[in-house]
C-alpha positions in Angstrom: 0.0 0.0 0.0 1.3 3.4 -1.0 0.2 6.8 0.0 1.0 9.6 -2.5 -0.4 12.8 -1.1 -3.0 14.2 1.2 -4.1 17.6 2.5 -5.8 16.0 5.4 -3.6 13.9 7.7 -6.6 12.1 9.3 -9.6 12.4 7.0 -13.0 11.3 8.2 -14.3 10.2 4.8 -12.9 8.5 1.7 -14.2 7.5 -1.7 -12.9 4.2 -3.2 -13.1 3.8 -7.0 -12.6 0.7 -9.1 -10.9 1.5 -12.4 -12.0 -0.6 -15.4 -15.5 0.3 -16.6 -15.9 2.5 -13.6 -13.4 5.3 -14.3 -12.1 4.1 -17.7 -14.2 2.6 -20.4 -13.2 -1.0 -21.0 -10.2 -2.9 -19.7 -7.0 -0.9 -19.1 -5.1 -4.2 -19.2 -6.1 -4.8 -22.8 -4.5 -1.5 -23.9 -1.4 -2.2 -21.8 -1.1 -5.7 -23.3 -1.5 -4.3 -26.8 1.3 -1.7 -26.2 3.5 -4.3 -24.6 3.1 -6.7 -27.6 4.0 -3.9 -30.0 7.1 -3.3 -28.0 8.1 -7.0 -28.0 7.3 -7.8 -24.4 5.8 -11.1 -25.5 5.2 -13.3 -28.5 2.2 -14.0 -30.7 1.4 -17.3 -29.0 1.2 -15.5 -25.7 -1.3 -13.0 -27.2 -3.3 -16.0 -28.6 -3.5 -17.5 -25.1 -4.8 -14.3 -23.7 -7.3 -14.0 -26.5 -8.5 -17.5 -25.7 -8.9 -16.6 -22.1 -10.8 -13.5 -23.0 -13.2 -15.4 -25.3 -13.8 -18.0 -22.5 -14.6 -15.2 -20.1 -17.1 -13.7 -22.6 -18.8 -17.1 -23.0 -18.8 -18.5 -19.5 -18.0 -15.6 -17.2 -15.1 -15.2 -14.7 -13.9 -17.8 -12.2 -11.0 -18.1 -9.8 -9.1 -20.6 -12.0 -9.2 -18.2 -14.9 -8.0 -15.3 -12.7 -5.1 -17.4 -11.5 -4.2 -18.5 -15.1 -4.1 -14.9 -16.2 -2.1 -13.8 -13.2 0.5 -16.6 -13.5 1.1 -16.1 -17.2 1.4 -12.3 -16.8 3.9 -12.7 -14.0 6.0 -15.1 -16.2 6.0 -12.5 -19.0 7.0 -9.6 -16.9 9.8 -11.4 -15.1 13.1 -9.7 -16.0 11.6 -6.5 -17.2 12.5 -3.3 -15.4 10.1 -1.2 -13.3 11.2 1.8 -15.4 10.1 0.0 -18.6 6.6 -0.8 -17.3 6.2 2.7 -15.8 7.2 4.3 -19.1 4.8 2.0 -21.0 2.0 2.9 -18.6 2.6 6.7 -19.1 2.5 6.3 -22.9 -0.7 4.2 -22.8 -2.4 6.6 -20.4 -1.5 9.7 -22.4 -2.4 8.3 -25.8 -5.3 6.0 -25.0 -6.6 5.8 -21.4 -7.0 9.5 -20.9 -9.4 9.6 -23.8 -11.5 6.8 -22.4 -12.3 8.3 -19.0 -16.0 8.7 -18.3 -16.6 12.4 -17.8 -19.3 11.6 -15.2 -17.0 9.6 -13.1 -14.3 12.3 -13.3 -16.8 14.9 -12.1 -17.9 12.6 -9.2 -14.2 12.0 -8.2 -13.6 15.8 -8.3 -16.7 16.4 -6.2 -15.3 14.1 -3.5 -12.0 15.9 -3.6 -13.7 19.3 -3.4 -15.6 18.1 -0.3 -12.3 17.3 1.4 -12.6 13.5 1.0 -9.7 11.3 0.2 -10.0 9.5 -3.1 -8.4 6.1 -3.6 -8.3 3.9 -6.7 -8.6 0.1 -5.8 -7.8 -2.1 -8.7 -6.3 -5.4 -9.9 -4.1 -3.3 -12.2 -0.3 -3.3 -11.3 0.2 -0.8 -8.6 2.6 1.2 -10.7 -0.1 1.8 -13.3 -2.8 2.4 -10.7 -0.6 5.1 -9.0 0.0 6.7 -12.4 -3.7 6.9 -13.1 -4.3 8.3 -9.6 -1.7 11.0 -10.1 -3.1 12.0 -13.4 -6.6 12.3 -11.9 -5.4 14.2 -8.8 -6.5 11.4 -6.5 -5.0 10.7 -3.0 -3.5 7.4 -4.0 -4.0 3.9 -5.3 -4.0 0.3 -4.1 -3.2 -2.2 -6.8 -1.6 -5.6 -7.4 2.0 -5.5 -6.2 4.7 -7.5 -8.1 8.0 -8.2 -6.4 11.1 -6.6 -7.9 14.8 -6.6 -7.0 17.3 -4.0 -8.0 14.7 -2.5 -10.3 13.8 -5.8 -12.1 10.6 -7.7 -11.7 11.0 -11.2 -10.2 7.8 -12.7 -11.6 6.3 -13.1 -8.1 3.4 -11.3 -6.3 3.7 -9.6 -3.0 0.4 -10.7 -1.4 -2.6 -11.5 -3.5 -4.2 -10.1 -6.7 -6.1 -7.0 -5.8 -9.4 -8.5 -6.7 -12.8 -9.4 -5.0 -12.4 -10.0 -1.3 -8.8 -8.7 -1.4 -10.2 -5.2 -2.3 -12.3 -5.2 0.8 -9.4 -6.3 3.0 -7.2 -3.6 1.6 -9.8 -1.0 2.1 -10.2 -2.0 5.8 -6.5 -2.0 6.3 -6.1 1.4 4.7 -9.0 2.8 6.9 -7.3 1.5 10.1 -3.9 2.9 9.1 -5.3 6.3 8.0 -8.1 6.8 10.4 -10.8 6.7 7.8 -14.4 6.2 8.9 -15.8 3.5 6.6 -19.4 4.1 7.6 -19.1 7.6 6.3 -17.2 6.6 3.2 -18.1 5.7 -0.4 -17.2 2.9 -2.8 -17.8 2.7 -6.6 -17.5 -0.4 -8.9 -19.0 -2.0 -11.9 -19.3 -5.7 -11.2 -19.9 -8.3 -8.5 -16.1 -8.5 -8.1 -16.4 -5.1 -6.4 -19.2 -6.1 -4.1 -17.0 -6.9 -1.1 -15.4 -3.5 -1.3 -18.8 -1.8 -1.6 -20.2 -3.8 1.3 -17.3 -2.4 3.5 -18.5 1.2 3.4 -21.6 3.1 4.4 -22.3 4.5 0.9 -21.9 1.9 -1.9 -22.9 3.0 -5.4 -22.4 0.9 -8.6 -21.2 2.8 -11.6 -22.0 1.4 -15.1 -23.0 -1.9 -13.4 -23.1 -5.3 -15.2 -26.4 -7.2 -15.0 -25.6 -9.1 -11.8 -24.5 -6.0 -9.9 -27.4 -4.0 -11.2 -29.8 -6.7 -10.0 -28.2 -6.8 -6.6 -28.2 -3.0 -6.2 -31.9 -2.9 -7.1 -32.7 -5.7 -4.6 -31.0 -3.9 -1.7 -31.9 -0.3 -2.7 -28.5 1.1 -3.7 -28.3 4.1 -5.9 -26.9 3.5 -9.4 -24.8 5.8 -11.6 -24.8 5.3 -15.4 -22.2 7.3 -17.2 -21.9 5.3 -20.5 -24.2 7.7 -22.3 -26.5 5.1 -23.8 -29.7 3.4 -22.8 -29.4 0.7 -20.2 -30.5 -2.0 -22.5 -27.6 -1.2 -24.9 -25.0 -0.7 -22.2 -24.2 -4.3 -21.6 -24.2 -4.9 -25.4 -21.7 -2.1 -25.8 -19.3 -3.6 -23.3 -19.6 -7.0 -24.9 -19.0 -5.5 -28.4 -15.9 -3.7 -27.2 -14.6 -6.9 -25.6 -15.2 -8.9 -28.8 -13.5 -6.2 -30.7 -10.5 -6.6 -28.5 -10.6 -10.4 -29.1 -10.9 -9.9 -32.8 -7.8 -7.6 -32.8 -5.9 -10.4 -31.0 -6.8 -13.1 -33.4 -6.2 -10.8 -36.3 -2.7 -10.3 -35.2 -2.3 -14.1 -34.8 -3.6 -14.7 -38.3 -1.3 -12.1 -39.8 1.7 -13.6 -38.0 0.9 -17.1 -39.2 0.5 -15.9 -42.8 3.9 -14.1 -42.5 5.5 -17.3 -41.3 4.0 -19.4 -44.1 5.2 -16.9 -46.7 8.7 -16.9 -45.1 8.8 -20.7 -45.1 7.6 -20.9 -48.7 10.1 -18.3 -49.8 13.0 -20.1 -48.1 12.3 -23.5 -49.6 
């Protein structure tokens, strides 16, 4: 856990924001992976594997086995890379892509919390270096993200603790509140999926933003307010997210097909 800045040493209230589909439209990891592939961080077959995992997620939903598979493979790929490389990559991706995909409504809400004197923390499974970068760009207090071990500036391929996901978010929020004197009953939490439910249950003012069907149904059942910042009718919102996800999968498989064609041409030419 890292604290970046605060004008209130012991704030009474905080607002906790998920990142993907809450602050930024779509998955930030997809854009990071795309940029990493273009810079030679991993090979086409690695991209194909992630594309397969993404397609399985779209068809059957998310499960713990899938999360662990993505985590383990990502750690293998990042091992030996420098923290500086990943940070620089994150800055480029934020400035050229992610900054253009921020929901204006979420940004306004975040700024309203800051103006009210609340601390604002991003809580995300994204690597903590990237989470902190996004927090700095948005003027937030700080960020909690997945922490990857590094030695002498090089990633080791091992996690420090667990992936910042599901119940781990709630645990991190409670630990932060105890360390910083935050009153969780007066605090707020925003997320888009059931994976954010533990975090939202940890505060007095939970509020889904751009929720998926399951979280929307839960929020309606318990009477939580819902914020919708996607700028489209609700019945089209889920379709828009799925379309964007399938577009990402199509990009992955398009790269694979082009790579295979290139190899076939090279082999034919060399015969």
